[in-house]
N, C-alpha and C positions, 0 to 999 in steps of 0.2 A: 719714717726716714728722719734723720737728724742732720742739722747743719753744724759743721765744725769749722772754727777759724783755724787756718793753717798758715804758717809763715808768710810774711810780706802782705798780710791783709787779704789773702785769697780765701775763698770759701769753697768747701768741698762737700758734696752730699755723701752720706754714709749709707752703704747697703743698697745701692740702686741695682735692680735686676735688669739685665740686658743693656747696661751702659757701663762705660769705663771713664770715670772722671780723672783728669790729670791736671796738675797745676802747671801753668804756662807763664811764668813771670808775675810781676807785681799786679795784683788786682784782676787777674785773668785766670779763667779756668777753661780747660778743654773738655768737651762732652761728646763722647762718641755715640752716634746713633746706630741702630742695627737694621734700619730700613732706609728706603730712598729719601724720605723726608719725615719731619715731625711738625705738627702744628704749634704755633707760637704759644698758645695757652697751655698746651700739654708740656711744652718745653719748660715753661716757667714753673710748672708743678714738679717736673722731673728734677730740676736743679734746686728745688726746695726754697725758692724765693717767695712763693705764694702757697697758701694752705688749701685753696680750693679753686675750682673753675670760675666761680663768681668773683673771687678776689682778683684773679687774672683778668677777667673781663673789665673790671673797674680800672685797674692799673693801666691796661692797654688803652682803654677808651679815654682816659684822662691824658694820654700822650706822654706817659713816663717811660715808655720803652722805645729804644732805638734799635733798628736792624740795619747793619752796614752803614751806620752813621745817619740814617734818616728816621724821623719819628714814624712809628708804625701804629696804626689805629685798628688794624684787622686782626682779631684774635685767631682767625683761621689761617693766617699767613703761613705758608709752608716754608720751613727752614730746611736747607740742604747743607751738606758738608761745605765748609768755607764761609758760611754766614757767621757774622759776629753780632751778638745781642748784648745791649748795654742797658743797665737799670741801676739807679742809685749809686753810680760810681763804680759798679762792678761790671766786668766784661766776661762774656762766655763765648767760646769759639766752638761751633758745631763741626764735628769731624765724622 
């Protein structure tokens, strides 16, 4: 998978199977899941902001990820449609 910068500073993963990324305004990307939930570490890998589960564990454990505005330290946190994930000034909306 590849990360491409698209208008207004949004990032969009390329070639994700089972998901449909969609740009939703400045610095935000919508990510449609095909199941009831997705774990936070898997989500970060799916949107291509980390390269491995180990990297996701580190970033989450250091408190760099926010879910719905609150710092999230659990890599197994289940994300559901409507949740908003923020990392390094980029926002992702789970749909």
